[in-house]
N, C-alpha and C positions, 0 to 999 in steps of 0.2 A: 504494499498498499505506501501511496504517495502522496503527501497531504501539504495546503499552503495555508497559513493563518495570516489572511489583512487582520491590522488593528490600525483603526485610525480613531483623529479626535475630532469633532464636527469644529470649526475654528466661529462660529457664530452663535452655536448653545455652549459648548461646553462637553457635549457630550460622549463619550467612547464608543469606539462600533469594532465588533468581530465578526468578520467572515469568512467561515473556517472552509475548505473545499479538497476533498480527496478523492482519492484515484483507486479506481483497479485497473487490469487490462479487460478488452469484453471479453476475449476467446478462454473457455472452457468455461464449466456450467455453474454459476453465482450460487446457484444452490447448493453443489457440492461442495464448492469453497468454504461457503456459512456454517457447514454441514461439519466437518472436517475440524476446522478454527472456533466454532462452536460461539460464534459474531452472527447477528442477524444480515448478512452484507448484502444478500437477497431484500430483505425489505429496506436497509436502506436507500438500496438504490429503487427501489419502488418508489419511496416517498421522497424520492429527489436529494438526500442529503450525503451522497456518495453518486462522481461518475463515473463514465467509463471511457479507459482509450483504447485507440483500435491496437489492435495484436495482441500474442500472448504474454505478454510481459508487459507491465506499464512504459507506454512511447513518453521518453523525456523531450522529445523533438513536439510532442504535443502539449505537455507542460510547460516548454520553452515560447509558444506562441500565444499563450495560456498566460506568462506572466508580463511576454512583447503587451499584450492588450491591456495587461493590469497599467505598467507604464505609463501606454499611450494613452489612460482616461483619468490615470487620477498621478497626483505627485508626492512620488514614491520619495519619502527620506530617508530610508536605510531596509537592505534585507539581509538576512540572516540565514545560514542553511548550515543541518546537519552535517559535516561534511564526507558520512557515509554516502557516497556514489555522486559525489561533485567531484571526483577524481574525472582526467583527462577523457578516460572511457565511457560516463555517463552522460550526466547533465550539463556539463561545460561547454563540449562544442556546439550542441545544439544552441545554449545561450549565446555564444557567437553568432552561429548562425540568422538568427532571429533579430539579431543587430544589437545586442549588448556589448559594451569591449569590458578588456577585463581591468578595469577600473571601476566599473558600477556595479561589478561581481563584487 
């Protein structure tokens, strides 16, 4: 599973907002994964709390494009990553292909 959690403050009201997004791959039986992991992924997907990416593993290209859209629509002050899978062979090349610079990341 891959997750993104956006946290922001409304500058007019001072209210904080949290918007999480979670992804699993499309291929493979969501019901079977839910049963094996003992987590209701299939229910979360039906309820709109879980999104899927194309393929049999989470598509980092898809996630990078999602992030590009977030950056294009919002003033992002900081981004942090769990360093696991941000390495050169996973998300980083897709972020660069989506137009991010190494200084942004």
